[in-house]
C-alpha positions in Angstrom: 25.2 -19.0 4.4 22.2 -18.6 6.6 18.9 -16.9 5.4 18.7 -13.2 6.3 15.6 -12.2 8.2 14.8 -8.9 9.8 12.3 -7.6 12.0 11.9 -3.8 12.2 12.8 -2.7 15.7 12.1 1.1 15.3 8.7 1.6 17.2 8.1 4.9 15.6 8.6 3.6 12.1 6.4 0.5 12.9 3.7 2.8 14.1 3.8 5.0 11.0 3.9 2.0 8.7 1.0 0.3 10.5 -1.1 3.6 10.3 -0.5 3.9 6.5 -1.4 0.2 6.0 -4.6 0.6 8.0 -5.5 3.7 6.1 -5.0 1.8 2.8 -7.2 -1.0 4.3 -10.0 1.6 4.8 -9.4 3.0 1.3 -9.7 -0.5 -0.2 -13.1 -1.0 1.7 -14.1 2.3 0.0 -13.3 0.9 -3.3 -15.5 -2.2 -2.7 -18.4 0.0 -1.6 -17.9 2.3 -4.8 -18.0 -0.7 -7.0 -21.1 -2.0 -5.3 -22.7 1.4 -5.6 -22.0 1.7 -9.3 -19.7 4.7 -9.0 -17.9 6.1 -12.0 -14.7 4.4 -13.2 -12.8 7.6 -12.7 -13.8 8.0 -9.0 -12.9 4.2 -8.4 -9.5 4.4 -10.2 -8.6 7.5 -8.2 -9.4 5.6 -4.9 -7.4 2.6 -6.1 -4.5 4.9 -6.9 -4.6 6.2 -3.4 -4.6 2.7 -2.1 -1.5 1.8 -4.3 0.4 4.9 -3.2 -0.3 4.2 0.5 0.8 0.5 0.2 3.9 1.4 -1.8 5.0 4.2 0.6 4.6 1.8 3.5 6.7 -0.8 1.7 9.4 1.6 0.8 9.5 3.0 4.4 9.7 -0.6 5.8 12.7 -1.4 3.4 14.6 1.8 4.1 14.1 1.6 7.8 15.2 -2.0 7.8 18.2 -1.2 5.7 19.2 1.6 8.0 19.0 -0.7 11.1 20.8 -3.6 9.4 23.6 -1.4 8.1 24.2 0.0 11.5 24.2 -3.5 13.3 27.8 -4.7 13.5 26.6 -8.3 13.7 24.9 -8.1 10.3 26.6 -8.8 6.9 25.9 -5.5 5.3 26.6 -6.7 1.8 23.9 -9.6 2.1 21.5 -7.2 3.7 22.0 -4.6 0.9 21.5 -7.4 -1.8 18.2 -8.8 -0.2 16.7 -5.4 0.5 17.6 -4.3 -3.1 15.6 -7.3 -4.4 12.7 -6.4 -2.2 12.8 -2.7 -3.4 13.0 -3.8 -7.1 9.9 -6.1 -6.5 7.9 -3.0 -6.0 9.0 -1.3 -9.1 
C-alpha cells in the first residue's frame, strides 16, 4: 500500500486557510510584544487563545476540505483517506 498524500487544490479554501494562518502569525507576534511589555496574564492568555482558535480552525478547514476532495476523486481509496484524515483530526483534539 502506498502512502497517501494530498495537496489541497481548492484555491478559495487555500486562500482562506492562508489568511487565517497569517492572522494567527500576527497574533503570535502580539503575544511576544505583550510578554516583553509586561502586560497582564489575562491579556496575554486571551491573545494566546485567539491564536489557538485561529490555528485550530485553519487545521480543521484544511482537513475537511481535503476529505471532501479525496472522497469525490474516483482515483482515491476513500477508506484509506478517511482513516488518515481521521487521525489528523484526532491529533488536534
